[in-house]
C-alpha positions as CSV (number, residue, x, y, z in Angstrom):
1,X,-123.7,-58.4,128.7
2,X,-122.9,-55.1,130.2
3,X,-123.5,-51.8,128.0
4,X,-120.8,-49.6,127.1
5,X,-121.1,-46.4,129.2
6,X,-120.6,-43.4,126.8
7,X,-121.7,-40.7,129.2
8,X,-118.0,-39.5,129.9
9,X,-117.2,-39.4,125.8
10,X,-118.2,-36.0,125.2
11,X,-116.1,-34.3,127.9
12,X,-113.2,-36.5,127.1
13,X,-113.3,-35.6,123.4
14,X,-114.1,-31.9,124.2
15,X,-111.1,-31.7,126.7
16,X,-108.7,-33.6,124.1
17,X,-109.6,-30.9,121.4
18,X,-109.1,-28.0,123.5
19,X,-105.7,-29.5,124.7
20,X,-104.5,-29.9,121.0
21,X,-105.7,-26.6,120.2
22,X,-103.7,-25.0,123.0
23,X,-100.7,-27.2,122.0
24,X,-100.8,-26.1,118.4
25,X,-101.1,-22.4,119.4
26,X,-98.1,-22.6,121.8
27,X,-96.0,-24.3,118.9
28,X,-97.0,-21.6,116.4
29,X,-96.4,-18.8,118.6
30,X,-92.7,-19.8,118.9
31,X,-92.2,-19.4,115.1
32,X,-90.4,-16.0,114.0
33,X,-91.7,-14.3,111.1
34,X,-89.8,-11.6,109.4
35,X,-91.7,-8.5,108.5
36,X,-90.4,-8.1,105.0
37,X,-88.5,-11.1,103.6
38,X,-86.1,-10.2,100.5
39,X,-84.7,-12.6,98.4
40,X,-80.9,-13.3,98.8
41,X,-78.6,-12.0,96.0
42,X,-76.9,-15.0,94.6
43,X,-73.7,-14.5,92.6
44,X,-73.3,-16.4,89.3
45,X,-70.0,-18.8,89.6
46,X,-68.2,-19.5,86.5
47,X,-66.7,-22.8,86.2
48,X,-63.3,-23.1,84.3
49,X,-63.3,-26.5,82.6
50,X,-60.7,-27.7,80.2
51,X,-63.0,-28.1,77.4
52,X,-64.8,-25.0,77.6
53,X,-61.8,-23.0,75.8
54,X,-61.2,-25.8,73.4
55,X,-63.0,-26.8,70.0
56,X,-64.4,-30.0,70.0
57,X,-65.7,-31.9,67.0
58,X,-69.1,-33.5,67.5
59,X,-69.8,-36.6,65.3
60,X,-73.3,-37.5,64.7
61,X,-73.8,-41.3,65.3
62,X,-76.2,-41.5,62.2
63,X,-74.1,-39.8,59.6
64,X,-72.3,-42.0,57.1
65,X,-68.3,-42.0,57.2
66,X,-66.7,-39.9,54.5
67,X,-65.6,-41.7,51.3
C-alpha cells in the first residue's frame, strides 16, 4: 500500500493562507470609511387616529356589572 506524500502540504497551505490574506485585504480596502459619522436627525411623526381625540370607556373584564 503506497504512503501518502505530504512533502507539498506545507507550501500548499502557506500559499492558500497568503492568497486568502491578500483577498481579504483587497476586499477591506474597497470600503469607504467616513471620518466623522453623525447621527441622522429624525423628525417625530404624529399619526392622526379617530380614537385619539375621543374619550373611550375601558371596562375591566374582572369587574362585576353594576346592580
